[in-house]
C-alpha positions in Angstrom: -124.1 -63.2 -113.7 -122.7 -66.7 -114.6 -121.9 -66.7 -118.7 -123.4 -64.4 -120.9 -121.5 -64.8 -124.2 -123.8 -62.8 -126.4 -122.1 -59.7 -125.6 -118.4 -60.9 -125.1 -117.8 -58.3 -127.3 -119.7 -55.4 -126.5 -118.4 -52.3 -125.3 -119.7 -51.0 -122.7 -118.6 -47.5 -123.2 -121.5 -44.7 -123.1 -120.8 -43.4 -126.4 -121.5 -44.1 -130.4 -122.1 -48.2 -129.8 -120.3 -50.5 -132.1 -117.0 -52.2 -133.1 -116.8 -50.4 -136.3 -115.6 -47.2 -136.4 -117.8 -45.4 -138.8 -117.2 -41.5 -140.5 -118.9 -40.0 -143.4 -116.6 -37.4 -145.4 -116.3 -35.7 -148.5 -113.1 -37.5 -149.7 -112.3 -41.1 -150.4 -108.9 -41.8 -148.2 -106.3 -42.5 -151.0 -105.5 -45.7 -149.1 -108.9 -47.1 -148.9 -108.4 -50.6 -149.9 -112.2 -50.9 -150.6 -114.3 -48.7 -152.5 -118.2 -49.0 -153.1 -120.4 -47.2 -155.7 -124.0 -47.1 -155.8 -125.4 -47.4 -159.0 -128.9 -47.2 -160.3 -130.0 -49.2 -163.3 -130.4 -46.6 -165.3 -127.2 -44.6 -164.7 -124.6 -44.1 -167.6 -121.8 -43.6 -165.1 -121.0 -44.4 -161.9 -118.3 -42.0 -161.1 -115.8 -44.8 -161.2 -113.0 -43.7 -164.0 -113.0 -45.8 -167.2 -116.6 -47.4 -166.7 -119.7 -46.6 -168.3 -123.0 -48.4 -169.3 -121.3 -50.1 -171.8 -118.7 -51.5 -169.4 -121.6 -52.4 -166.9 -123.7 -54.3 -170.2 -120.4 -55.9 -170.6 -120.1 -57.5 -167.3 -123.6 -58.5 -166.7 -124.6 -55.7 -164.1 -127.4 -54.2 -164.2 -128.0 -52.2 -161.3 -130.5 -54.2 -160.1 -131.2 -53.9 -155.8 -128.5 -55.6 -154.1 -126.9 -56.4 -157.1 -122.8 -56.3 -156.8 -120.3 -56.6 -159.0 -116.6 -57.0 -157.3 -113.6 -55.6 -160.0 -110.2 -56.2 -158.3 -107.2 -53.7 -159.6 -103.2 -54.5 -159.8 -101.9 -51.7 -157.4 -105.6 -50.5 -156.3 -108.2 -50.3 -154.3 -111.0 -53.3 -154.6 -113.7 -51.5 -156.7 -117.3 -53.1 -155.8 -120.3 -52.0 -157.7 -123.8 -51.6 -155.9 -127.4 -51.5 -157.4 -130.0 -49.7 -155.8 -132.5 -49.9 -158.7 -133.9 -47.4 -161.3 -133.4 -43.8 -159.6 -136.9 -43.0 -159.8 -137.7 -45.8 -157.0 -135.1 -45.5 -154.7 -136.1 -45.7 -151.0 -134.7 -46.2 -147.4 -135.6 -49.9 -147.6 -133.5 -50.2 -151.3 -130.7 -48.1 -149.8 -130.4 -50.3 -146.4 -130.4 -53.4 -148.6 -127.6 -52.0 -150.7 -125.9 -51.1 -147.7 -126.1 -55.0 -146.5 -125.3 -56.2 -150.2 -121.8 -54.2 -149.9 -121.2 -55.8 -146.7 -122.0 -59.3 -148.1 -119.9 -58.8 -151.3 -117.1 -58.1 -149.4 -117.0 -60.4 -146.4 -113.1 -60.6 -146.1 -112.5 -57.0 -145.8 -112.5 -55.3 -142.5 -112.0 -51.3 -143.7 -114.9 -50.3 -146.0 -115.5 -47.0 -148.0 -118.8 -46.5 -149.5 -119.5 -43.7 -152.4 -123.1 -42.3 -152.1 -123.7 -40.8 -155.2 -126.9 -42.4 -155.7 -129.6 -41.9 -152.8 -132.1 -40.3 -154.9 -134.8 -38.4 -153.0 -134.1 -40.0 -150.2 -133.1 -37.6 -147.2 -129.3 -38.2 -146.6 -130.0 -38.3 -142.2 -132.0 -41.1 -143.5 -129.9 -42.4 -146.4 -126.8 -42.5 -144.0 -128.5 -43.9 -141.2 -129.6 -46.5 -143.5 -126.6 -47.5 -145.3 -125.0 -47.9 -142.0 -127.9 -50.4 -140.3 -127.5 -52.8 -143.5 -124.1 -52.9 -143.7 -123.3 -53.7 -139.8 -126.7 -55.7 -139.7 -125.6 -58.2 -142.7 -122.1 -58.7 -141.2 -123.7 -59.8 -137.9 -123.3 -63.3 -136.6 -123.9 -65.1 -133.9 -120.1 -66.9 -133.7 -118.8 -66.2 -129.7 -119.4 -70.6 -129.2 -117.5 -71.2 -132.1 -113.8 -71.5 -132.7 -113.9 -69.5 -135.8 -115.6 -66.1 -137.0 -118.1 -67.0 -140.0 -117.2 -63.7 -141.1 -115.0 -60.9 -140.8 -116.2 -57.8 -138.8 -117.0 -54.2 -140.5 -113.6 -52.4 -138.2 -114.3 -49.3 -140.0 -117.0 -48.1 -142.1 -116.3 -44.9 -144.4 -119.2 -43.0 -146.1 -118.6 -40.6 -148.7 -120.4 -37.8 -150.1 -120.7 -34.2 -151.9 -120.4 -31.6 -149.1 -123.9 -30.0 -149.9 -125.3 -33.2 -147.6 -122.7 -34.7 -145.8 -124.0 -32.9 -142.6 -126.9 -34.8 -143.4 -125.4 -38.5 -143.8 -123.0 -37.7 -141.0 -126.2 -37.3 -138.2 -127.7 -40.4 -140.0 -125.1 -42.6 -139.5 -124.4 -41.7 -136.1 -127.9 -42.4 -135.5 -127.6 -45.9 -137.7 -124.8 -46.7 -134.8 -127.0 -46.8 -132.0 -130.4 -48.3 -134.4 -127.9 -51.2 -135.4 -126.7 -52.2 -132.1 -130.3 -52.2 -130.4 -131.1 -55.3 -133.2 -127.7 -56.3 -132.6 -128.3 -57.0 -128.6 -131.4 -58.5 -129.6 -130.1 -60.9 -131.6 -127.4 -61.7 -129.5 -129.7 -62.4 -126.5 -132.3 -64.3 -128.4 -129.3 -66.1 -130.0 -127.5 -67.1 -126.8 -128.2 -70.9 -125.3 -131.2 -71.0 -122.8 -128.7 -73.1 -120.1 -125.8 -69.8 -120.9 -128.9 -66.6 -120.2 -131.2 -67.7 -117.4 -134.3 -65.2 -116.4 -130.9 -64.2 -113.1 -128.7 -64.0 -116.0 -131.3 -61.5 -118.4 -132.0 -59.5 -114.7 -128.3 -59.2 -114.1 -127.1 -58.1 -118.0 -129.9 -56.0 -117.5 -128.8 -53.6 -114.1 -125.6 -53.7 -116.0 -126.5 -52.2 -119.1 -129.0 -49.7 -117.0 -126.3 -48.4 -115.4 -124.1 -48.0 -118.6 -127.0 -46.2 -120.3 -128.7 -43.9 -118.1 -131.7 -46.4 -117.4 -133.1 -47.0 -113.7 -133.3 -51.4 -113.1 -135.6 -52.7 -110.6 -135.3 -56.6 -110.0 -138.2 -58.5 -108.4 -137.0 -62.3 -107.3 -139.6 -64.7 -106.7 -140.1 -63.3 -103.2 -141.2 -60.2 -104.4 -143.6 -61.4 -107.0 -145.2 -63.5 -104.2 -145.3 -60.7 -101.9 -146.8 -59.0 -105.0 -149.3 -61.5 -105.8 -147.8 -62.1 -110.0 -149.7 -65.1 -110.2 -148.9 -65.4 -114.1 -145.2 -65.4 -114.0 -145.1 -67.4 -110.7 -147.0 -70.2 -112.3 -145.4 -70.2 -115.3 -142.2 -70.8 -113.3 -143.7 -73.2 -110.8 -142.0 -76.0 -113.5 -138.4 -74.6 -113.5 -135.4 -75.3 -110.9 -134.3 -71.4 -111.8 -136.4 -68.6 -110.3 -138.2 -65.9 -112.2 -137.5 -62.2 -112.5 -139.0 -59.2 -113.1 -137.6 -56.8 -114.5 -138.5 -52.9 -114.7 -136.6 -50.8 -116.7 -137.1 -46.6 -116.5 -135.9 -44.1 -118.8 -136.6 -40.6 -117.7 -135.3 -37.7 -119.5 -136.1 -34.4 -117.9 -139.3 -32.7 -119.0 -140.2 -35.6 -120.6 -143.3 -35.2 -123.4 -144.9 -38.7 -122.9 -144.8 -41.4 -121.2 -144.9 -45.0 -122.7 -145.1 -48.3 -121.8 -143.1 -51.9 -122.7 -144.0 -55.0 -121.8 -142.0 -58.1 -122.4 -142.3 -61.9 -123.2 -139.3 -63.3 -122.1 -139.8 -67.3 -121.6 -135.6 -67.9 -121.9 -136.8 -71.6 -122.6 -140.4 -73.0 -123.7 -140.8 -76.8 -123.3 -144.2 -76.1 -123.3 -144.7 -77.0 -119.9 -147.1 -79.8 -119.1 -148.3 -79.3 -122.8 -145.3 -80.6 -124.3 -144.5 -79.6 -127.8 -143.3 -82.2 -130.0 -140.1 -83.5 -130.4 -139.0 -81.6 -133.8 -136.9 -78.5 -134.4 -138.9 -76.0 -133.1 -137.6 -77.2 -129.9 -134.1 -75.9 -130.8 -135.6 -72.4 -131.7 -137.4 -71.9 -128.5 -134.5 -70.2 -127.1 -136.1 -67.0 -129.1 -139.2 -67.0 -126.6 -137.7 -64.5 -125.3 -137.3 -62.1 -128.0 -139.9 -59.8 -126.8 -138.4 -58.7 -123.5 -134.9 -58.9 -125.6 -136.1 -56.3 -128.3 -137.1 -53.7 -125.5 -133.8 -53.8 -123.6 -131.9 -53.8 -126.6 -134.0 -50.8 -127.5 -134.1 -48.9 -124.1 -130.3 -49.3 -123.9 -130.7 -46.9 -126.9 -132.7 -44.2 -125.7 -129.9 -41.7 -123.8 -127.6 -41.8 -126.6 -130.4 -40.5 -129.1 -131.5 -37.9 -126.6 -135.1 -39.5 -126.3 -137.4 -36.6 -125.3 -140.5 -39.5 -123.8 -140.5 -41.0 -120.6 -140.2 -45.0 -121.3 -140.7 -47.7 -118.7 -139.9 -51.3 -119.7 -141.6 -54.6 -118.1 -139.5 -57.8 -119.2 -141.5 -60.9 -117.7 -138.8 -63.8 -117.6 -138.9 -67.0 -116.5 -138.3 -70.6 -118.3 -141.6 -72.6 -118.9 -140.4 -76.7 -118.5 -142.3 -80.0 -117.2 -142.0 -81.2 -113.6 -143.9 -82.6 -110.9 -144.5 -79.2 -109.8 -145.8 -77.8 -113.1 -149.2 -76.2 -113.4 -151.2 -78.7 -114.6 -154.2 -77.8 -117.4 -157.6 -76.7 -115.6 -155.7 -75.4 -112.9 -156.2 -71.6 -111.9 -154.1 -68.8 -111.0 -154.7 -65.2 -109.8 -152.6 -62.7 -111.7 -151.7 -59.5 -110.2 -154.7 -57.5 -109.4 -156.7 -60.4 -108.6 -158.6 -61.8 -112.0 -158.4 -65.7 -112.2 -157.4 -67.2 -114.8 -158.1 -71.2 -115.6 -154.7 -72.4 -117.6 -156.7 -74.6 -120.1 -152.9 -75.0 -122.3 -149.7 -74.5 -120.4 -148.0 -73.9 -123.9 -150.0 -70.5 -124.0 -148.1 -69.2 -121.0 -146.8 -65.8 -122.4 -150.3 -64.3 -121.9 -150.2 -65.6 -118.4 -146.8 -63.8 -117.8 -147.4 -60.4 -119.2 -151.0 -60.0 -117.4 -149.1 -59.1 -114.5 -147.3 -56.3 -116.0 -150.1 -55.1 -118.2 -151.9 -54.8 -115.1 -149.2 -53.3 -113.6 -148.6 -50.8 -116.4 -152.0 -49.3 -115.8 -151.0 -48.1 -112.7 -148.1 -46.0 -113.7 -150.3 -43.5 -115.3 -149.0 -44.0 -118.6 -150.0 -42.7 -122.0 -150.4 -45.8 -123.4 -148.5 -49.4 -123.5 -146.9 -51.7 -126.2 -146.2 -55.2 -125.6 -144.5 -57.3 -128.0 -143.8 -61.2 -128.2 -143.6 -64.7 -129.8 -147.0 -65.3 -128.8 -148.7 -67.3 -131.1 -148.2 -70.2 -134.1 -151.4 -68.5 -135.4 -150.2 -65.2 -136.4 -146.7 -67.1 -138.0 -149.5 -68.7 -140.0 -151.7 -65.9 -141.1 -148.6 -63.5 -141.7 -145.4 -66.0 -142.4 -141.9 -65.3 -141.2 -141.6 -61.3 -142.5 -144.6 -60.1 -141.3 -145.8 -59.6 -137.6 -149.2 -59.1 -136.1 -150.5 -56.1 -134.3 -153.9 -55.3 -132.7 -154.9 -52.8 -131.0 -157.6 -51.0 -128.9 -156.6 -47.2 -129.7 -156.2 -46.5 -133.6 -153.8 -43.3 -133.0 -151.2 -45.9 -131.0 -152.0 -48.1 -133.7 -150.9 -46.0 -136.5 -147.7 -45.2 -134.1 -146.1 -48.6 -134.7 -147.0 -49.0 -138.4 -145.5 -46.1 -139.1 -142.3 -46.9 -137.3 -142.6 -50.2 -138.8 -142.5 -48.6 -141.8 -139.3 -46.4 -141.2 -137.0 -49.7 -140.3 -138.4 -52.0 -142.4 -139.6 -54.6 -139.4 -143.0 -54.9 -141.6 -146.8 -55.3 -138.9 -150.0 -56.3 -140.4 -153.0 -54.7 -138.4 -155.3 -57.4 -137.3 -158.9 -57.0 -135.8 -159.4 -57.0 -132.2 -162.6 -58.6 -133.3 -164.5 -58.6 -129.7 -167.3 -61.0 -130.9 -164.6 -63.9 -130.6 -164.2 -62.8 -126.8 -166.8 -65.3 -125.5 -164.1 -68.1 -126.6 -162.4 -67.0 -123.5 -165.2 -67.8 -121.3 -164.0 -69.9 -118.3 -166.8 -72.1 -115.9 -164.8 -71.8 -112.8 -162.8 -68.1 -113.3 -163.1 -65.3 -114.6 -161.4 -65.9 -118.0 -159.5 -69.5 -119.2 -155.8 -68.6 -121.4 -157.3 -70.1 -124.9 -159.6 -69.8 -127.1 -161.0 -72.2 -129.5 -159.1 -73.4 -132.9 -159.7 -70.7 -135.3 -158.5 -66.9 -135.1 -155.7 -67.9 -132.3 -153.8 -64.6 -132.6 -157.3 -62.2 -131.9 -158.2 -64.3 -128.9 -154.8 -63.9 -127.4 -154.6 -60.1 -127.8 -158.4 -60.5 -126.5 -157.0 -61.9 -123.3 -154.1 -59.2 -123.1 -157.1 -56.8 -123.7 -158.7 -58.0 -120.2 -155.7 -56.4 -118.2 -155.3 -52.6 -119.9 -158.4 -51.3 -118.2 -159.1 -49.7 -121.5 -155.3 -47.3 -121.8 -154.4 -47.1 -125.4 -152.8 -50.3 -125.9 -151.1 -51.9 -129.0 -149.5 -55.6 -129.5 -146.9 -56.8 -131.5 -147.1 -60.5 -132.1 -143.4 -61.7 -133.5 -143.5 -65.5 -133.2 -142.9 -65.6 -137.2 -140.4 -62.9 -137.3 -138.6 -63.5 -134.7 -136.2 -66.2 -136.4 -135.0 -66.6 -140.0 -133.8 -69.7 -141.4 -132.8 -67.6 -144.7 -129.5 -65.3 -145.1 -131.0 -62.4 -147.1 -129.9 -59.1 -147.2 -129.4 -57.5 -143.6 -131.1 -60.7 -142.2 -128.8 -63.7 -141.5 -129.6 -66.9 -140.2 -130.6 -67.0 -136.8 -132.7 -65.3 -134.6 -133.6 -61.6 -136.2 -133.8 -58.9 -133.1 -137.3 -58.2 -134.9 -138.6 -55.1 -133.0 -135.6 -53.5 -131.3 -135.1 -50.8 -133.9 -139.0 -50.2 -134.3 -139.5 -49.8 -130.3 -136.8 -47.3 -130.5 -138.4 -45.4 -133.5 -141.9 -45.4 -131.4 -140.1 -44.0 -128.4 -138.5 -41.2 -130.3 -141.8 -40.0 -132.1 -144.3 -41.3 -129.5 -147.4 -38.8 -129.1 -149.8 -39.0 -126.7 -152.6 -40.9 -128.6 -156.5 -39.5 -128.5 -158.7 -41.7 -125.8 
């Protein structure tokens, strides 16, 4: 690998992975420098000596979700009250936001303790996981190219809860370390400038990470792709000075309970090819066009540590899409793996071309289901904004599993219809299909294109074009590339069940 700055501080040891030491106990350490208390809006006693509802009111603290108040004391620990809303409304999402608020309110401090007096009806293991996720992800910053860090990293995070619930919180916190790391790795990958993370670099990184995390990694270079006949990936790569790479990841537990295949768009930088994007801020965000592939690599790196019982295969389809005298042109025809021909109506509709090769390959793996994830269409972002990903599939049971995983992780999806009445928009006069439909329903016609290559197998498509980038600094989502989908895919793999045909 030439340079990969994104994981400079990444510890490859195959154990709980985080720069923070996360512990769970039933007592607060006597020398704890910072102690946070979860407080419901209808609470009269936060468990802090000398503070009650009257003191809350005087300080303007109402216990709203994410509200914090920091109370210094002479010679004692810094006390932080963290609102979780009304106790009857408390759920996992609010606790994750509370963990984030606590980490943000104490961003100058590295050693944190949080007392879990208020978790309501949330199961202890869920509470432990989401509080860890919220705290660690809120402190994430891509600072490796800066002379000085934006915020202090968390070095130690202690969760304190009574003995009857501590075992469950401990299990959940351990899992939260893995899931938070999945998102952090995906963020690192997507935030890394394209000159520092090429398709070749991505392959080398996957090889290293795979060895550390129990994955079998196969790398297909340009010659191997030519021999296979992966015309979609090769066609998009034609204008680039950098070679493409197809990366196949395999996780195989003993006696697997199913086989899930993941396909990720890995456009390391997307200039649009000959259909050059407009000269505006969108160019600077196109390093995130490999967010789908990054989410898969990050998710699969956690499966062994979390004891996943499902076999998982991942395809990362990596290249950049640049204009040059060797680029494919509008009107060219590519032959995708498996023999189907595609008329290229727009070179900026390239993600579906590279994924088509992998989708056909996936159908040859005797898999139970295929899920792809991609920053695919601006149409999905126009429809759903930047907080909700589009979801389209051909199997209701599989779509429901993706929706359930999204609900657990707080990475929201919304199902759009696989409306086959629009299939005619993809008809070509000179090839089997064209890669772009009409002016309307762009997210749906893109999915219909992908559906052509899955041979009727259970399949779901997650369009993260809007959710891959965050311009606002909110809760556990700092600005920059979000790593959206990494935790969702972990959850999906851990709970995957063979869908009904």
